[in-house]
C-alpha positions in Angstrom: 47.6 -178.4 -1.1 49.4 -176.4 -3.6 49.2 -177.8 -7.2 52.4 -178.6 -8.9 54.0 -176.1 -11.1 54.4 -176.3 -14.8 57.6 -176.4 -16.4 59.0 -177.0 -20.0 62.0 -179.2 -21.0 63.6 -179.0 -24.3 65.7 -181.5 -26.0 68.0 -180.4 -28.8 68.8 -184.0 -29.9 64.8 -184.9 -30.0 63.8 -181.5 -31.4 61.1 -181.9 -28.8 59.4 -179.8 -26.1 57.8 -181.3 -23.0 55.3 -179.5 -20.8 55.5 -181.1 -17.2 53.2 -180.8 -14.3 54.9 -182.3 -11.2 56.4 -185.6 -12.3 54.0 -186.1 -15.4 54.4 -184.9 -18.9 51.1 -183.4 -20.1 52.1 -182.5 -23.4 54.9 -182.8 -26.1 55.5 -180.7 -29.0 57.8 -180.6 -32.0 60.5 -177.8 -32.1 63.3 -176.5 -34.2 66.6 -175.3 -32.3 69.5 -173.5 -33.7 71.0 -174.8 -37.0 74.3 -174.1 -35.1 73.5 -176.2 -32.3 74.0 -175.6 -28.6 76.0 -172.7 -27.1 75.7 -169.7 -25.1 78.1 -167.1 -26.7 76.5 -163.9 -27.9 76.6 -163.7 -31.5 76.8 -167.6 -31.9 73.2 -168.3 -33.2 73.2 -171.2 -31.0 70.7 -172.2 -28.4 71.6 -171.7 -25.0 71.5 -174.6 -22.5 70.5 -174.8 -18.9 67.9 -173.5 -16.6 65.9 -170.4 -17.8 62.6 -168.8 -16.9 59.9 -167.1 -19.2 60.6 -163.5 -18.4 58.1 -161.8 -20.9 54.9 -162.9 -22.8 54.4 -160.9 -26.1 51.4 -161.1 -28.4 48.5 -162.0 -26.1 45.2 -161.9 -28.0 46.8 -161.1 -31.4 45.6 -163.2 -34.5 47.6 -166.4 -35.4 50.4 -165.7 -37.7 50.8 -161.9 -36.5 54.4 -161.1 -37.8 56.8 -159.5 -35.2 60.0 -157.7 -35.8 62.0 -156.6 -32.8 59.0 -158.0 -30.5 56.4 -155.6 -32.2 53.7 -156.9 -34.3 54.2 -155.4 -38.0 50.5 -155.2 -38.8 51.1 -158.4 -41.1 49.6 -161.7 -41.0 51.8 -164.5 -42.4 50.7 -166.2 -45.4 52.7 -168.5 -47.8 52.7 -165.7 -50.4 54.5 -163.2 -47.9 57.0 -166.0 -47.2 57.8 -166.5 -50.9 58.1 -162.5 -51.3 60.4 -162.3 -48.4 62.6 -165.6 -48.5 65.2 -163.9 -46.2 63.3 -163.1 -43.2 63.5 -165.1 -40.0 59.8 -165.3 -39.2 58.7 -164.8 -35.6 54.9 -165.3 -35.5 52.0 -165.5 -33.2 53.5 -165.6 -29.7 56.7 -164.7 -28.2 57.9 -166.3 -24.7 61.3 -164.3 -24.0 63.7 -166.4 -21.8 66.0 -165.3 -19.4 69.0 -167.5 -18.0 69.0 -168.4 -14.3 72.8 -169.7 -14.2 75.3 -166.8 -13.9 78.4 -167.4 -16.0 76.3 -170.1 -18.0 73.3 -168.3 -19.5 73.1 -165.1 -17.5 75.3 -161.9 -17.3 77.9 -160.9 -19.7 78.3 -162.4 -23.2 76.2 -165.5 -22.2 73.1 -163.8 -21.2 70.1 -165.4 -22.8 67.8 -162.5 -22.2 70.2 -160.0 -23.9 70.7 -162.4 -26.7 66.9 -162.3 -27.3 66.3 -166.0 -27.2 62.7 -166.9 -27.4 60.1 -169.6 -28.0 58.2 -168.4 -30.9 55.9 -169.4 -33.6 57.3 -169.6 -37.3 55.7 -171.0 -40.5 54.4 -174.3 -39.6 56.4 -176.1 -42.6 59.7 -175.0 -41.0 59.2 -177.5 -38.0 60.7 -180.7 -39.6 62.4 -182.4 -36.9 65.6 -180.7 -37.9 67.5 -177.8 -36.3 67.2 -174.7 -38.4 66.6 -171.4 -36.2 69.0 -168.7 -35.8 69.1 -169.6 -31.7 65.5 -169.5 -30.7 63.3 -172.4 -30.2 60.6 -172.2 -33.1 57.4 -173.8 -32.8 54.1 -174.2 -34.9 51.7 -171.3 -34.3 49.0 -173.6 -32.6 51.5 -175.1 -30.5 53.0 -171.7 -29.3 49.4 -170.4 -28.8 48.4 -173.3 -26.6 51.6 -172.9 -24.4 51.3 -169.1 -24.4 47.8 -169.3 -22.8 48.8 -171.9 -20.1 52.1 -170.6 -19.0 52.7 -167.6 -16.6 55.8 -165.6 -16.6 58.4 -167.1 -14.3 57.6 -170.5 -15.6 61.1 -172.6 -15.7 62.4 -173.8 -19.0 65.3 -176.4 -19.1 67.1 -177.0 -22.3 69.7 -179.7 -22.7 71.0 -182.1 -25.3 68.6 -185.0 -24.7 65.7 -185.6 -22.4 67.7 -188.4 -20.6 69.9 -185.7 -19.3 66.8 -183.7 -18.2 65.3 -186.8 -16.4 68.5 -187.2 -14.4 68.6 -183.7 -13.2 
């Protein structure tokens, strides 16, 4: 018998992510989606909705708090002092789960392509996870949470993003 596969469901309204195995929720995490709301258009700084998959995993084995720019570690480890010195930076920390859309015309190809918009699940300074949407389009997570997910999920894992979990549960 094949074990039920893992998948992620993200509620923009609830600012929560659920890790699901089969029909069971096995973990739930707070997240921060885009301050501009939901949307798929390139340049919108919105979080794209619909079905996605994890196309690439970046950061395996690196220390918690590793700082990334352009999906490459900078050699820095985030600390509050670094944040104070660089208040304008959009911090991408610890791990990156790079998403690719699965729905042509919705979140795949052309001006709505999630992968080419560089939409990730990634770590950020933990104090930025406040229950409010505040990102530039990506899904931000606490560092320990993104590391925990990263270690459990293979590339290809499906990720569904919608306004509410109610919509997710009806899908």
